[in-house]
C-alpha positions as CSV (number, residue, x, y, z in Angstrom):
1,X,17.6,71.6,33.9
2,X,13.7,71.9,35.5
3,X,12.0,68.8,34.9
4,X,7.2,68.9,34.5
5,X,6.5,68.1,37.5
6,X,3.6,65.2,35.2
7,X,7.0,63.9,35.2
8,X,7.3,63.0,38.4
9,X,4.3,62.1,38.9
10,X,4.6,59.8,36.0
11,X,8.1,58.1,37.1
12,X,6.8,58.0,40.0
13,X,4.0,55.8,39.2
14,X,6.2,54.0,37.7
15,X,8.4,53.1,40.8
16,X,5.4,51.4,42.5
17,X,4.7,49.2,39.9
18,X,8.4,48.3,39.4
19,X,8.1,47.8,43.7
20,X,5.3,45.5,43.1
21,X,5.9,43.5,39.6
22,X,8.9,42.9,42.3
23,X,7.1,41.7,45.0
24,X,6.4,44.6,46.7
25,X,3.3,46.5,47.8
26,X,2.8,50.3,47.2
27,X,1.7,52.5,49.7
28,X,-2.0,54.0,48.9
29,X,-2.7,57.8,48.7
30,X,-5.9,59.7,50.8
31,X,-6.4,62.3,50.9
32,X,-10.0,64.4,52.9
33,X,-12.5,67.4,50.8
34,X,-14.9,69.0,51.7
35,X,-17.3,70.9,50.1
36,X,-20.1,72.9,50.1
37,X,-22.5,69.7,49.9
38,X,-20.5,67.5,51.5
39,X,-17.1,65.1,52.0
40,X,-15.4,64.3,49.0
41,X,-12.3,60.9,50.6
42,X,-10.3,60.3,47.6
43,X,-8.1,56.9,47.0
44,X,-5.6,56.4,45.2
45,X,-2.8,52.6,44.7
46,X,-2.3,51.5,41.2
47,X,-2.6,47.7,42.3
48,X,-5.8,47.8,42.9
49,X,-8.6,47.8,41.4
50,X,-12.1,47.8,41.6
51,X,-12.5,44.5,41.9
52,X,-9.9,44.6,45.4
53,X,-12.3,47.8,47.3
54,X,-14.2,46.2,49.9
55,X,-16.1,49.0,52.1
56,X,-18.3,48.7,54.8
57,X,-20.9,51.3,57.0
58,X,-21.0,49.6,60.3
59,X,-22.6,52.1,63.2
60,X,-20.2,55.8,63.0
61,X,-18.1,54.4,60.9
62,X,-16.9,53.5,57.5
63,X,-14.1,51.0,56.7
64,X,-12.7,50.8,53.7
65,X,-10.2,47.5,52.0
66,X,-8.5,45.9,50.1
67,X,-7.7,43.1,49.2
68,X,-4.9,41.6,46.3
69,X,-6.6,39.5,43.4
70,X,-3.8,37.3,43.6
71,X,-5.1,36.6,47.0
72,X,-8.3,36.3,46.7
73,X,-7.9,33.8,44.3
74,X,-5.8,31.2,47.0
75,X,-8.8,31.3,49.0
76,X,-11.1,30.8,45.9
77,X,-9.2,27.3,45.9
78,X,-8.0,26.8,49.6
79,X,-10.6,28.2,51.9
80,X,-9.0,28.1,54.8
81,X,-6.2,30.6,53.0
82,X,-7.0,33.2,55.0
83,X,-7.6,37.1,53.1
84,X,-5.7,39.5,54.8
85,X,-6.3,43.1,53.3
86,X,-3.1,44.6,52.1
87,X,-4.9,48.5,52.8
88,X,-7.7,49.0,55.7
89,X,-8.5,52.6,56.5
90,X,-11.9,53.7,58.8
91,X,-13.4,56.9,58.8
92,X,-15.7,58.0,61.5
93,X,-18.9,59.6,60.0
94,X,-19.6,62.9,61.0
95,X,-23.1,63.8,62.5
96,X,-23.3,66.5,60.5
97,X,-23.5,63.5,57.0
98,X,-26.2,61.3,56.2
99,X,-25.3,57.8,56.9
100,X,-27.8,56.8,53.9
101,X,-26.7,59.0,50.8
102,X,-22.7,57.9,51.6
103,X,-21.5,56.2,48.1
104,X,-18.8,55.1,46.6
105,X,-17.1,55.6,42.9
106,X,-13.9,54.4,40.9
107,X,-12.8,57.0,38.6
108,X,-9.7,57.2,36.6
109,X,-8.8,54.6,39.0
110,X,-9.4,56.3,42.2
111,X,-12.1,55.5,43.9
112,X,-14.5,58.5,45.2
113,X,-16.7,58.0,48.9
114,X,-19.0,60.9,48.7
115,X,-20.4,61.2,51.8
116,X,-23.1,63.9,52.1
117,X,-24.0,66.7,54.7
118,X,-27.8,65.6,56.3
119,X,-30.1,68.0,55.2
120,X,-32.0,68.9,58.3
121,X,-29.1,71.1,59.8
122,X,-28.7,74.6,58.9
123,X,-25.2,75.6,57.6
124,X,-26.1,79.0,57.2
125,X,-23.6,81.7,58.8
126,X,-23.7,84.1,61.3
127,X,-22.4,87.1,63.5
128,X,-23.0,86.4,67.2
129,X,-23.5,90.1,68.6
130,X,-22.2,89.9,72.1
131,X,-24.3,90.7,75.0
132,X,-22.7,92.7,78.4
133,X,-23.3,91.5,81.8
134,X,-24.9,93.7,83.1
């Protein structure tokens, strides 16, 4: 009997949720894509919502981290409680990306970071002829 891939993906998410309910943490998946307009980073973790994610652009890097809601609430009650991120990842910003136009969207339980290419860079392709040494 062949199982539908969507069924298996759904079961995987259910197991992740059970892990969280039992006090564990789910694994965060990160996908990086390049298209004709720039880069797109897709971050997914079923335990995190928009309010859990934090993004900082610092010089030539983008740092994404997530904190659990219960930890943030504990910090609000007692300022001495440290906030330890459940997830941290740093991405370099290539010189071909316009750092001022980087944006983030939370949609369909996924955090999407869109890093568009700079407009002042020529991206046309061409063939080079090799010159013989005379």
